[in-house]
N, C-alpha and C positions, 0 to 999 in steps of 0.2 A: 504494499499499499504506500502510496505517495506521502510525503511529508507536506502538510498543508498549513497555510497561515492565512488568517482573515484579519485585516486591519481596517479600522473604521473611525469616522468622526461623527458625532451626533450632538446637536445642540438641544433639541426639544424631546429627543428620545425616539423619534420616528425611524432614523437610520439604525439606531441601537436595537430596536424591535426587529427590523429587517434582519440584522446580523444574528440575532438570537434564533429567528425562524431558519435562516440558511444554515446556521450551525446544527440545528435540530435535523435538517434534511440530510447534512453530511453524515451525522452520526447514525440516522436511520438507514443510510446506505452503507453502513459499516466502516466509514472513515473516522478519523480523529483530526482535530484541527486545533491550532494554537490561535487564540483570539486575543487581540491587543487594540486598545485605542491608539490612534496615530501619534498622540503626544507622549506615549510611553516608549516609543521606539525610534530608531534611525533607519533610513532606507536600506542600509547594508545588510539589515537582518534578513532580507529577501534572498541573499545568497545561500542561506541555510535551508531553503525550501524549494521543493519542485512545483508546488501549486500555490498560487497567489491569488487571493480575492481582496480587492479593495472597495470600501464603501464610504460614500460621502454625501451629505446634504449639499445642495446648491445654495450659495449665499447671494442675496441681492439679485442683480440682473444677469446672473451667470458665472459667478466666481466660485473658486474653491473656498472652502472654509479657511479661516486664519490658521487653524490647527494643522492643515494639510500643506501649507505653503513651503515650509523648510523641507519636508519629506518629499514633496513634488520636485523641488529644485535638486535635492540630492539624488534623485533618480537618474539625473544626467551622468553621474559617475559610474553607473552600473551597466553591465551587459546582462540581459535577461534571457539570452538565447538558451533554448532547451527547457524554459520554464512555461508552464501552462498557466493562464490567467483569465480572471473575469472581474467585472466591476458591477456595482449596484449603488443605488442611492435613492433618496427621496427629494422631492421638489415641490414646487407650488405653481400651478398653471396660471397664476395671476401675473407671473413674470413672463416676459417675452421669451427668454431662453430657458425652457423647462428642463430641469436636470443637466444643465450644461457641465457641471462639475463632474458628472459621471462620463460624459463624452471626453473631457479633458484627461481623465485618468486612463480611460480606454485608449485614446490616441497616444499617451505617453508610454504606457506599458508596451504597446505594439511597436512604437518607435525604438524602444530599447531592446527589442528582439524577442519579447514574450509572444507565445502563441495564444491568441485570444480565442478560447474554446467555446464560449457562450456569448450570445448577444447581450448587451448591457441591459440590466434590469432597472427600470425607473418607475417609481410609484408617486402618486400624488399624496403628499403628507404621509400618514401612517398606513400600514397594511390592514385592510379589513376584509372580512368575507373571504371570497375566492383568492384575494391577493395573499392571504396568509399561506395557502397551499402553494401558490405560485412561488413564494420565497422558499418554502421547503423543497420544492421541485428543483429550484435553482441550485440548491446545495447538493441534492441527489445527482442531478445531472453533471455537476462539477466533478464529483467523485468518479462517475462513469467516464468522464473525459480524461482523467488523470490516471486511470488504471494502467499499470504497466510502465509508467514513467520512471 
């Protein structure tokens, strides 16, 4: 089984709830994952893992959260070739660029050489109803995409 890490930032708890549901899906699929808030780690921690999931809420009109800025910049120093990755996050459609932080993370991981194995998961605010299962399925599918890594 691949060594997986999920790193996220959450302000109101929406992205944290998504991360908990994704983690649940990973565990239901037989995987194990290290979970950290982005302000608890440096980007070079990704070197220790084969599977990477990043989650962020979108701030304002499409910016990364302040907590993610240093981590994002430090990704420039890494080669993520051979790593499997996926991204998720919450947003608010009141803003013109819904979930733009998720797009920025997706692009950066891909640019650094990671293989993006799932389409980015973006939800309006917090997961409810069927979206909760969508988050769990995201975790399960990530495990399925990293088997044999």
